[in-house]
N, C-alpha and C positions, 0 to 999 in steps of 0.2 A: 499825812501819811509819806510827805516826801524824803523824812530821816529813815522811815521803814525801810524806801528801796533802794536808798544810797545804800543801809546796811549789807541788803542784799545784794547788790551789784559787786563791792567788797571782797564778797567772800572768796570768786574764784574770776580767772582774769584770762584763762587762753583756750581760744574756741579751735577746735579741729574737725575737718571735712566726716559726715557720717560714717564712712566705711571705714574710717581710721579707727572707729571705737566698737563695733559689734559689727556680726554677721549673723546670717542666718542660722549661725550653728555657737556662736558664742555670745551672740545677743541677746537674742529670745529663749523660750522655752521649748519651742519647735510648736506651741499650743497657737494656733492661726485662725480667724473670725474674719470672715468677706464682712464690707462694708454695709452692704447690706443691709445683714443680718444685726450687725451693731447697732445700726439707726434703728432699725426695727424694737428692740430691746429698750432704748433710751427712751423713746415713744410709744412704749406697749400700752394699748388699750385694755388689755386682759386683767394689769395691777397698776395699784396708783403706785407713783412714786418708779424710782429707779437706783440701784445698787450703786452708781456713780457719783462723784464729787461735782460735777456740772451736769446738765440735761443734755448740753449740747457739746460736740468733741472743738478741744479747745488746742490751739499755737501755745507751743510753750521750748524749753530746752530741760536735757535732763545731765545734770553733774553729777562728774564721772571722778574717780580717784586720780590723785597725783595734778591736782587743778585744772583739770578739763573740762567740757563740755560740747555737746552735741551740737550739731547745726538744728535750725528750728525744726521741729517733729511735732505733725499732730498727734494729739496724747488723749485718752483717756485714763482718768483715774478709779477704778475699783474698788471703792470700799471694804466689800460683803468681802471680798474674797485677799484683798489687800495686796492688787496686783496692778501694776502700770502699763497699760496697753498703746504701741505708736502704731503709726500707719507706715509698712516700706512695700512698693510694689501691689497699691491698690489693697492691700489686705492688714488685717491687724493682728500682731504681733505684742505677745508678751514679753516685755524688758525684762534683762536677766535683773533681776535685784540684788545679786551679789556683786554688782558694780554701781548702784545708783547712791551718788553721796545726796540730791537734792533736785525738785521741780521747780524750774520756775513757769507759770502758767503767764499768757499774757492777753492782757483785752482786746478789746474787739478795735483798738488803734495800736496795735501792738506794742503796748508798753507791758513791764513787768507788774502783775497784778497780784498774782499769790504763790506764794515759795513753801516749797513742802521737803521736810528732812524725812530720815530716815536711819533706823540702827540704834534709838534709845530703846531701851526696853523697862517697864516697870508690871513686875507681874501680878500685884496687885491692882491695879488701875486696868489690865486686860489688852495693856502696851506691849506689841512683840518687836523685834527689830526688824521686821517687816509693816509696821504701820507705819503709814501715814502722815506727821505731824505739822500742822501750817506754823510757819512762825508770824509771830509779830512784834516781839524783841526779842533779837539775838545778843545779847550783853555777856557779861559773865552768867550771870545770872537771866534765864531767859522765860519766855514768855510763850506756851505753844497750843495747839487747840487740835485735841485730836478728833476726826470727826468721822464717823463711825454709822452705821442702818444697823437695824433690827427690821425682821422680815417676821410681820404677821397677818397670819391666815387668816385670820377672821372666823366670822362664824358664825356669820349670817348670808346666805343665799336667795338669791333674786329669784322671786316668784315666777316670773317672765323669762328672764335668760337663763334659769335655773345655773347662771355664775355663782361663785363664792366670792368675797370680796374680799382682795388682797392688797396689803401697801407694803412700799419698804417706808420707814420711818425713821430718817434724820435725825441724828444726837450733832453736838458737838460739847466737847467737853474744856475748861481752859485749866491748866497747870502752870505752875512756877517751879520751876526746872533750875537747880540750886546749883552750883559749881561743882559740888561732889556727884551729881547725876540723881539727886534724889528727886521723886516727883511730889507735889504740893495741889490737890485739886483747890480752886479756886473760882472767883465768879467776877461778872462783872459789874461791881459797887466799891466804892471806896473802901468802906467800912472791910468788905472781905478780903480783899488786896493788901491793903497793908497789915492787917493781923494776921496773911499767910505770908506772907514777908517776912516775918516774926523781927523786923530790927528798925530803928530809927524811927518806931510810932510816931511818937512826936515830930519829930522834923518832916518826915514824908507828909503829913495831916497839916503842917502848916504850908509846907510848899503849895500842895495843893487847893489850900483855902486862898493861900496869895495870888494863885493865878487860873483858880475860879474852873480847877479841876473835878467834876464829878465821880470820874470813875467809870463812868457807863457807856464806854464804848474803848474799841482798842487802840485808838489813838491816843487817849486818856492811860492806859494803861502803857502803853509806849513811855510815853514822860515821866511816870512815874516809875518804873522800872531804870529808866534813864537817868536820873538822880538818884535813885535808890544805889547805882552802879557807882555816881562822884561820891555819894557821900561814903560809903564802901572804900573807896580806894582813899579818900581823903585823910579814915581815919586808919589806915591799914600801916 
């Protein structure tokens, strides 16, 4: 994953103070959430699961136009509504989607863990310009993951509590995104990746065999797409 981190860190360079990037007027939609209400919804006992990417509030930075980014913020990605919440003055506000270019989420060691981009569109795959897509490989040809949730209201009522079981069911769909912006659904299997890439099938299989790549992990997919990009460059 070291190569993945390097790719992310080279996308943008300049960091600016938070107040230079947005205000209550132009940085958020005006809808606010209290911290206590947000935490309650993240850990709700009435509904299984959550509509959020993480079940915990994470630190991260938001990448903005003109190669700028915010300082470290407390962030929550709502996959059901396709909105990003950020903490300001002890309340959570919706970040203005019009100025989001990417989102970098940190792990517990304050290191980049996940990177999301928005702005892509693929109507046939229910992806809009507001959809959050996690980056696996960011080359000329990309691998992106669309994280989404479905709310299942359920049809079983507990005879004791009289509550109906409901659940947020998360799903993730992998896509190869070509240079022309075309999305191709794929799976983390060598057979699927090679077929869905659509070029240099023999060379990619030979490369995978030589390097004992099974194609069953994101790091495997990264290496395959990285090699594919090198083949494209050699044959251009």
